[in-house]
C-alpha positions in Angstrom: 17.8 175.6 11.6 20.0 175.1 8.5 19.5 172.6 5.7 22.3 171.8 3.2 20.6 171.3 -0.2 22.3 169.0 -2.7 21.2 167.8 -6.1 22.5 165.7 -9.0 25.5 164.0 -7.3 25.6 161.4 -10.1 28.0 159.2 -8.3 30.8 161.8 -7.8 32.2 160.9 -4.4 34.9 163.5 -4.9 32.4 166.4 -5.3 30.2 165.0 -2.5 33.1 164.9 -0.1 34.0 168.5 -0.9 30.5 169.8 -0.3 30.2 167.8 3.0 33.6 169.1 4.1 32.5 172.7 3.5 29.1 172.6 5.1 28.3 169.5 7.1 29.4 170.9 10.5 27.3 174.0 9.8 23.9 172.4 9.1 21.3 170.4 11.0 20.0 168.3 8.1 20.7 167.5 4.4 18.1 167.7 1.7 18.9 165.5 -1.4 17.0 166.3 -4.6 17.7 163.2 -6.5 20.2 161.6 -8.9 22.4 160.0 -6.4 24.6 157.3 -8.0 24.1 157.0 -11.8 25.3 159.5 -14.3 22.5 158.8 -16.8 22.9 158.1 -20.6 23.1 161.8 -21.5 25.9 162.7 -19.2 29.6 161.9 -19.1 31.1 160.2 -16.1 31.7 163.0 -13.5 35.1 163.6 -12.0 35.6 161.4 -9.0 32.9 158.9 -10.1 32.7 156.2 -7.4 29.2 154.9 -6.8 30.2 152.7 -3.9 32.0 155.5 -2.0 29.1 157.9 -2.8 26.7 155.4 -1.3 28.9 154.9 1.8 29.1 158.7 2.4 25.3 159.1 2.1 24.6 156.0 4.2 26.8 157.3 7.0 24.5 160.3 7.2 21.2 158.6 6.8 19.7 160.1 10.0 20.2 163.6 8.6 18.8 163.1 5.1 15.5 164.2 3.6 15.3 162.7 0.0 13.4 162.5 -3.2 13.8 160.4 -6.3 15.6 161.7 -9.4 15.0 160.5 -13.0 18.3 158.5 -12.8 17.4 156.8 -9.6 16.0 153.2 -9.5 15.2 150.3 -7.2 18.8 149.0 -7.9 20.1 152.3 -6.4 18.0 152.0 -3.3 19.5 148.5 -2.7 22.9 150.3 -2.3 21.4 153.1 -0.1 20.3 152.6 3.5 17.5 155.2 3.4 14.3 155.6 1.4 15.0 157.6 -1.7 12.3 156.7 -4.3 9.5 159.1 -3.4 8.6 161.5 -6.2 8.2 164.4 -3.8 8.3 165.3 -0.1 7.3 168.3 2.0 8.5 170.0 5.1 5.9 171.9 7.1 7.2 174.9 9.2 4.6 176.0 11.8 4.5 179.8 12.1 2.3 182.3 13.9 0.4 182.8 10.5 -0.1 179.1 9.8 2.0 176.6 7.9 4.9 177.5 5.6 5.5 174.6 3.2 8.8 173.5 1.6 8.1 171.3 -1.4 10.9 169.0 -2.6 11.0 167.3 -6.0 13.7 166.4 -8.5 12.2 168.7 -11.2 11.3 166.3 -14.1 7.7 165.5 -13.2 5.9 168.6 -12.0 5.8 172.0 -13.8 5.0 175.4 -12.4 1.4 175.2 -13.5 0.9 172.1 -11.5 2.8 173.4 -8.5 0.9 176.6 -8.5 -2.4 174.7 -8.3 -1.1 172.5 -5.5 0.8 174.8 -3.2 -0.3 177.8 -1.1 1.3 181.1 -1.7 4.6 181.5 0.2 5.7 177.9 -0.4 9.3 177.3 -1.2 9.9 174.8 -4.1 13.3 173.1 -4.1 14.3 171.1 -7.3 17.3 170.0 -9.3 17.4 168.0 -12.5 18.5 170.8 -14.9 22.0 171.2 -13.4 21.4 175.0 -13.8 21.0 177.2 -10.8 17.8 179.1 -10.2 16.6 181.5 -7.5 13.4 183.4 -8.1 9.9 184.2 -7.0 6.9 183.8 -9.3 3.2 184.1 -8.4 3.8 183.8 -4.7 6.0 180.7 -4.9 9.8 180.8 -4.2 11.8 178.5 -6.5 15.4 177.4 -5.8 17.5 175.0 -7.8 21.0 174.5 -6.3 22.5 173.2 -9.6 24.7 170.1 -9.6 27.6 169.3 -7.4 29.2 167.1 -10.1 28.0 168.0 -13.6 27.1 171.7 -13.8 25.6 173.2 -16.9 25.8 176.8 -15.8 28.6 179.4 -15.3 28.6 179.1 -11.5 30.2 175.7 -11.7 29.6 173.0 -9.0 27.1 174.4 -6.6 24.8 173.6 -3.7 22.5 175.5 -1.3 21.8 176.5 2.3 18.2 177.0 3.4 18.3 178.8 6.8 15.2 179.1 9.0 15.6 181.2 12.1 14.3 179.7 15.3 13.5 181.3 18.6 13.3 179.3 21.9 13.0 176.1 19.8 10.1 177.4 17.7 10.2 178.3 14.0 10.4 182.0 13.5 9.5 182.7 9.8 8.0 186.1 10.1 9.6 189.2 8.5 11.8 187.4 6.0 13.5 185.1 8.5 14.0 182.4 5.8 17.1 182.8 3.8 18.4 180.7 0.8 22.0 180.9 -0.3 23.7 179.5 -3.4 27.3 178.4 -2.7 30.2 176.8 -4.5 30.9 173.3 -3.1 34.1 174.8 -1.7 32.0 177.1 0.5 31.9 180.5 -1.3 28.6 182.4 -1.3 27.5 183.2 -4.8 24.1 184.9 -4.1 21.3 184.7 -1.7 17.6 185.4 -1.4 15.3 186.3 1.6 11.9 184.6 1.5 9.3 187.1 2.5 6.1 185.8 4.2 
């Protein structure tokens, strides 16, 4: 199973369309890590800023979305969106032969690594955005991935997103022996780097 991981759209319909054109037909579901429509008071307007079109693009895909709230998201934004997007965090549980592998989703502005380490079992994957800076690393048994921003990057990789790939076998999750892979991509589809998540 493959998840497209997007964060910090900030109303850029142009960037969202590029990312969807590159990856939508290759994934089963889309994880959104917050900051959907508004650019926030600290950011400039992103290229291709069109909140109505951004909302339309997301609403057309509402059955495929797994979402959390960003620091720029509000009740007004949810009025434009046809799916729930104001939860501070969400989790995905992957059943394996060794128990549950957890994927924890949050925007990144509320929970620090100390809190997450006390909450989550070793081997959990933590997906977050917020900083607009890409990150891919393991620390104290947790795997951290930030796909950056598809519209307002603050890192040298430019506009980026991610693919989280979990191998399945006969309809069952297969996460033993490093069968979870995370890739960082440009929104045009170019692989920048990847990481295998070891059980």
